[in-house]
N, C-alpha and C positions, 0 to 999 in steps of 0.2 A: 203642202208647201209652207215653209216657214218664211215669214217676212222680216224676221229679225227684231220684232217688237216684244217678244215674250219676256226677255230680261227686264225691259222697262216696266212691263205690267207687274212682274214680281216685285221689283223694287218699289213701285208705287204702293203695293199692298203692305209691304214691310214699313214704309214711311207712314202709311195711314195707321197702322197698329202703334207705331211710335207716338203719333199725335194723340191718339186716344189714351195711351198710357201716360203721356206727359200731362194731359188734361186732368186725369185722375190724381196724379201726384201733386200738381200745382194747386188744384182745387182743394185738396185736403190740407194744404199748407195755408190757405187764405183764411182771414178772419173778418175782413171788412169788405164793403161793396167794391171799392176800387181795387182791392187785392184779387177779387173774383174776376173783374174785368182784365186785370193784368194776367191772371191765370189762363184766360182764353187766348190772349196774345202770345204768352209764353208757350202754350201748347202748340201753336202754329209754327213758331220759330225756335223750337227747342234745340235744333242742331246748332244754331248760332250761339245760344246761351251756353251750350255744352262746350263748344270750341273756345269761347271767351273765357270760361272758367278754367279750362285746361291751360290756356296760355297764361292766365293770371297766376296759377300755381307754378308753372314752369319758370315764370319771370322772378319768382322769389317771394 
């Protein structure tokens, strides 16, 4: 029996891969201690940063 949660589990796995990828990306861009701290935060909230940057580009 399917309880309807299989899509949520798959989405969570994809989001987790995105977090790890974002951590790697932002970690490589960091040079100082506080930039590494910000890299961890950005890795968790990367979709918000991505949407913000897209809207910033669209606004001109």
